[in-house]
C-alpha positions in Angstrom: 108.6 -185.5 -75.4 109.7 -182.3 -73.5 106.8 -180.0 -72.4 107.8 -177.2 -75.2 107.9 -180.0 -77.9 104.9 -181.4 -76.6 102.8 -178.2 -76.7 104.4 -177.1 -79.9 102.8 -180.6 -81.5 99.5 -179.8 -80.1 99.4 -176.5 -81.4 100.3 -177.9 -84.9 97.7 -180.8 -84.5 95.1 -177.7 -84.1 96.5 -176.0 -87.1 95.8 -179.1 -89.2 92.5 -179.9 -87.9 93.5 -183.4 -86.2 91.2 -183.0 -83.3 90.1 -180.7 -80.3 92.6 -179.4 -77.6 91.8 -181.9 -75.2 91.7 -184.6 -77.4 95.3 -183.6 -78.8 96.8 -183.0 -75.3 95.6 -186.6 -73.7 96.9 -188.4 -77.0 100.1 -187.0 -76.6 101.4 -189.1 -74.0 103.2 -186.1 -72.3 103.2 -187.5 -68.5 102.2 -184.1 -67.1 99.0 -183.5 -69.2 97.5 -180.7 -66.8 100.6 -178.8 -67.1 100.6 -179.3 -71.2 97.1 -178.7 -71.5 97.3 -175.1 -69.2 100.6 -174.3 -71.6 98.8 -174.7 -74.8 95.4 -173.0 -73.6 97.7 -169.8 -72.4 99.6 -169.7 -75.5 96.2 -170.0 -77.6 95.1 -167.2 -75.4 97.7 -164.9 -76.1 98.2 -166.0 -79.8 97.3 -162.5 -81.3 99.9 -160.8 -79.3 102.7 -163.7 -80.0 102.0 -163.5 -83.7 102.6 -159.7 -83.4 105.6 -160.0 -81.2 107.2 -162.6 -83.5 106.5 -160.4 -86.7 108.0 -157.4 -84.9 111.1 -158.8 -83.7 111.7 -161.1 -87.0 112.3 -163.9 -84.5 111.7 -166.6 -87.5 113.6 -164.7 -89.9 116.6 -164.7 -87.5 116.0 -168.5 -86.4 115.2 -170.0 -89.6 115.1 -173.6 -88.0 112.7 -172.4 -85.3 109.4 -174.1 -85.6 106.7 -171.4 -85.6 104.7 -173.3 -83.3 107.5 -173.9 -80.9 108.5 -169.9 -81.3 105.2 -169.0 -79.9 105.3 -171.4 -77.0 108.7 -170.1 -75.9 107.9 -166.7 -76.6 104.6 -167.0 -74.5 106.5 -168.3 -71.4 109.6 -166.2 -71.6 107.4 -163.1 -71.4 104.1 -164.0 -69.8 104.5 -167.4 -68.1 107.0 -169.0 -66.1 110.1 -167.6 -67.9 111.5 -170.7 -69.2 112.1 -173.1 -66.5 112.9 -175.7 -69.0 113.8 -176.6 -72.9 117.4 -177.0 -73.0 118.7 -175.4 -76.2 115.5 -173.9 -77.2 115.5 -172.0 -74.0 119.1 -170.6 -74.7 117.7 -169.8 -77.9 114.8 -168.0 -76.8 116.8 -166.1 -74.4 119.2 -164.7 -76.7 116.1 -162.6 -78.2 114.9 -161.7 -74.9 115.8 -157.9 -74.9 114.3 -157.7 -78.2 111.2 -159.3 -77.7 110.7 -157.4 -74.3 110.9 -154.1 -76.5 108.9 -155.2 -79.1 106.1 -155.9 -76.3 106.8 -152.3 -74.8 106.1 -150.8 -78.3 102.8 -153.2 -78.6 101.7 -152.0 -75.2 101.9 -148.5 -76.0 100.4 -148.9 -79.3 97.6 -150.8 -78.4 96.9 -148.9 -75.0 95.5 -152.0 -73.4 97.5 -152.2 -70.1 94.7 -151.0 -67.6 96.3 -152.3 -64.5 98.4 -149.5 -63.4 95.9 -147.2 -64.8 94.5 -144.7 -62.2 90.8 -145.6 -63.4 91.6 -149.5 -62.2 93.1 -148.8 -59.3 90.5 -146.2 -58.1 87.8 -148.8 -58.9 86.4 -146.7 -61.7 86.8 -149.8 -64.2 86.9 -153.6 -63.2 88.7 -156.0 -65.3 87.1 -159.2 -66.2 87.9 -162.3 -68.5 85.3 -161.5 -71.5 84.0 -165.0 -71.0 83.1 -163.8 -67.2 81.0 -160.6 -68.6 78.7 -162.9 -70.2 76.4 -164.0 -67.3 75.1 -160.5 -66.2 75.3 -159.1 -69.8 73.0 -162.2 -70.8 70.7 -162.0 -67.7 70.2 -158.3 -68.8 67.8 -157.0 -65.8 65.5 -154.2 -66.5 67.0 -151.2 -64.9 65.1 -150.8 -61.5 64.6 -154.8 -61.0 65.6 -156.8 -58.0 67.8 -159.3 -58.7 69.6 -162.3 -56.7 73.1 -163.0 -57.0 73.1 -166.5 -55.4 76.9 -167.3 -55.1 78.3 -163.5 -55.4 81.6 -163.3 -53.8 83.8 -162.1 -55.0 81.8 -159.5 -56.5 82.8 -158.8 -60.5 79.2 -160.2 -61.7 77.6 -158.3 -59.0 79.2 -155.1 -59.8 78.4 -155.8 -63.6 74.6 -156.4 -62.7 74.5 -152.9 -60.6 76.1 -151.2 -63.6 73.3 -152.6 -66.1 70.7 -151.7 -63.3 72.3 -148.1 -63.1 72.5 -148.5 -59.5 68.8 -148.5 -59.2 66.5 -151.4 -57.8 68.0 -154.0 -55.5 70.8 -156.7 -55.5 70.6 -159.3 -52.9 73.8 -161.1 -52.9 74.8 -164.3 -51.1 77.8 -166.2 -50.2 79.4 -168.1 -47.4 83.0 -166.9 -47.3 83.6 -164.0 -45.0 87.0 -162.8 -46.3 85.6 -162.6 -49.6 82.4 -160.9 -48.7 84.2 -158.3 -47.2 86.4 -157.9 -50.3 83.1 -157.6 -52.4 81.8 -155.0 -50.1 85.0 -153.0 -50.6 84.5 -153.6 -54.1 81.0 -152.4 -54.7 81.4 -149.6 -52.2 84.4 -148.1 -54.1 82.5 -148.5 -57.2 79.9 -146.4 -56.1 77.2 -149.3 -55.9 74.4 -148.6 -53.3 71.2 -150.6 -54.0 72.7 -154.1 -52.5 72.2 -156.1 -49.8 75.0 -158.7 -48.8 74.3 -161.8 -46.6 76.7 -164.5 -45.4 74.2 -167.2 -46.0 73.9 -170.6 -47.7 71.5 -169.5 -50.6 69.9 -173.0 -50.4 68.7 -172.0 -47.1 67.1 -168.9 -48.3 63.2 -168.9 -48.1 62.0 -168.2 -51.5 58.6 -167.2 -50.0 60.2 -164.6 -47.6 58.5 -161.5 -48.7 61.8 -159.5 -49.2 62.3 -161.4 -52.2 58.7 -161.1 -53.6 59.8 -158.9 -56.1 62.9 -160.7 -57.5 62.6 -161.2 -61.2 66.0 -162.0 -62.1 68.7 -164.3 -60.6 72.4 -164.7 -61.6 73.4 -168.3 -60.6 77.5 -169.0 -60.8 77.8 -171.9 -58.4 80.8 -174.0 -57.4 82.0 -175.8 -59.9 85.4 -177.7 -61.0 86.8 -174.9 -62.3 88.1 -176.7 -65.2 88.0 -173.9 -67.7 90.1 -171.6 -65.7 93.6 -173.2 -67.1 95.8 -170.6 -65.5 94.6 -171.6 -62.0 95.0 -175.3 -62.4 97.7 -176.8 -60.3 100.1 -178.5 -62.9 100.0 -181.5 -61.3 96.4 -182.2 -60.2 94.7 -184.9 -62.0 91.5 -184.3 -63.8 88.3 -184.4 -61.5 87.2 -187.8 -61.0 83.6 -188.9 -62.0 82.8 -189.1 -58.4 83.6 -185.6 -58.0 81.9 -184.3 -61.1 78.7 -186.0 -60.3 78.9 -184.7 -56.7 79.2 -181.3 -58.1 76.5 -181.8 -60.8 74.1 -182.9 -57.7 74.8 -179.7 -56.1 74.5 -177.6 -58.9 70.9 -179.3 -59.9 69.8 -178.6 -56.6 70.5 -175.0 -56.3 69.3 -174.5 -59.9 66.0 -175.9 -59.0 65.8 -173.7 -55.8 66.8 -170.5 -57.9 63.7 -171.3 -60.1 61.3 -171.7 -57.0 61.4 -167.9 -56.3 57.7 -167.1 -57.2 58.4 -163.7 -59.3 61.6 -164.8 -61.0 61.2 -164.6 -64.9 64.8 -165.0 -66.0 67.8 -166.6 -64.5 71.3 -167.1 -66.0 73.3 -170.3 -64.8 77.2 -170.0 -65.5 80.0 -172.2 -64.7 83.9 -171.9 -65.5 83.8 -175.5 -66.0 84.2 -177.5 -69.5 82.7 -180.7 -68.4 79.4 -181.5 -69.8 78.1 -183.0 -66.3 78.2 -179.7 -64.9 76.8 -177.7 -68.0 74.2 -179.3 -70.4 73.4 -182.3 -68.5 72.5 -180.2 -65.4 70.7 -177.6 -67.5 68.7 -180.6 -68.8 68.1 -182.5 -65.6 66.3 -179.1 -64.3 64.4 -178.2 -67.5 62.8 -182.0 -67.3 62.0 -181.6 -63.4 60.5 -178.0 -64.0 58.3 -179.2 -66.8 56.9 -176.8 -68.9 57.6 -173.9 -66.2 61.1 -172.7 -68.0 62.4 -172.6 -71.3 66.0 -171.9 -72.5 66.6 -168.9 -74.4 68.5 -168.8 -77.7 71.0 -166.1 -76.4 73.5 -164.1 -78.6 72.9 -166.3 -81.8 76.2 -164.6 -83.2 78.5 -166.3 -80.5 80.5 -169.1 -82.4 80.5 -171.6 -79.8 77.1 -173.1 -78.6 76.2 -176.1 -76.0 76.9 -179.5 -77.0 74.3 -181.1 -78.7 73.0 -183.4 -75.8 69.5 -182.7 -75.8 67.2 -180.6 -78.1 67.6 -176.9 -77.5 70.9 -177.3 -75.9 72.3 -175.1 -78.8 70.8 -172.2 -77.1 73.3 -172.6 -74.4 76.8 -170.8 -74.9 80.4 -172.3 -74.5 83.8 -170.3 -74.5 87.2 -171.9 -74.5 90.9 -170.8 -75.0 91.4 -172.5 -78.4 87.7 -171.3 -79.8 87.2 -167.5 -78.1 90.5 -166.7 -76.9 88.9 -166.8 -73.1 88.8 -168.9 -70.1 86.5 -172.1 -70.6 82.9 -171.2 -69.9 79.4 -172.1 -70.1 76.2 -170.0 -69.8 72.5 -171.2 -70.3 69.5 -168.6 -69.8 66.6 -169.9 -68.5 63.0 -167.8 -68.9 59.9 -168.4 -67.5 57.1 -169.7 -70.2 54.7 -167.1 -70.9 56.9 -164.2 -70.1 58.1 -161.3 -72.3 62.2 -161.3 -72.4 63.7 -158.2 -70.6 66.4 -157.9 -73.3 67.4 -154.6 -74.7 66.9 -153.9 -78.5 70.8 -153.2 -79.1 72.7 -156.1 -77.8 76.2 -156.0 -78.9 77.4 -158.9 -81.4 79.8 -161.5 -80.2 82.6 -159.8 -82.1 82.1 -156.4 -80.3 84.3 -155.4 -77.1 81.5 -154.6 -74.6 81.7 -152.0 -72.1 79.1 -151.1 -69.5 78.2 -148.2 -67.5 79.3 -147.6 -63.9 76.6 -148.2 -61.4 77.6 -145.2 -59.2 75.0 -142.5 -57.8 75.8 -139.4 -56.0 78.8 -138.9 -58.0 79.5 -138.5 -61.7 81.1 -141.5 -62.7 79.4 -141.8 -66.1 83.0 -142.6 -67.8 83.3 -145.6 -65.2 83.1 -149.2 -67.3 83.2 -152.7 -67.1 86.0 -153.9 -68.9 86.7 -157.2 -70.5 90.3 -158.8 -70.7 90.3 -160.5 -73.9 92.7 -162.1 -76.3 95.3 -159.2 -76.5 96.4 -160.1 -72.9 98.7 -157.1 -72.7 98.7 -157.0 -69.2 101.5 -157.8 -66.4 
């Protein structure tokens, strides 16, 4: 079965409710499942835009034999993907309508005004773009203004800058990472955004002493450790096999270790644990294991109840966790759990936006007026080059 036809079949199966994305892809018998999964996931991410393009260009009216699902796949790859590297007669059909589709995309960009990448606010560092799911960890950690916060695996710094924005550039952020180049990039990003209250360290967070007096006031920790990256569908090498059970267990072992270490900081009250993985082994299983090891010291917080996708029901309370996926939330695949020390009052603002709202956060700048600066989430609109 050709790639585009296989992707269209998966989309049709999702619409009929035949199963989830992963199940349908792996049951498709298409030989390159990672390539198929990536194509379908990205098509789903761009689905609202593709619907608008198909309607505006009247493609289905012009090509009455073209199935709608196949049309979406073809238009995605033509305008946003690899440019129709295969497809035979379907490729030729789509290319006949390229000019009309490109014109409709340009009109849509102007109409919706969502292309920030060439905007001066973006190029100057006044706004920072992230996938909407990637904005959740700092948002849900919700440190109080003036708090001391650790970002344990910080580079390249998007989440760190988001934390600084929430803190209003007050308090202190301690950010750790082992990669020298990524730390340098992070330092440039934070300085350009006007962040001043931060300290970067090229250091293994597991080797940081929780009893060091420097961290005695750290009450919030952001932990986004190394993971399989299986949720980042646009980064997946198309021919790479899914991570083996041994690889997942090794990652989960590291994640449990670093999460336990983070919770050993004596003053920590609240921690956000996140991964860009879709695998239970790195998500619910890690959180469950650590909660058991911690006894009654920490509990899961039921964050953002209006968010539609919850943790897998693998242990009591797992529904307090959040999941995100291209199919369900039109984002990258993501997982977030918020742990809070038992007996502590949650430091959560009373006016958290609902899941349906597009959230922006003030820039964390001092010494200059950047009140217009925001942390922006790239959502399902996907109208960027």
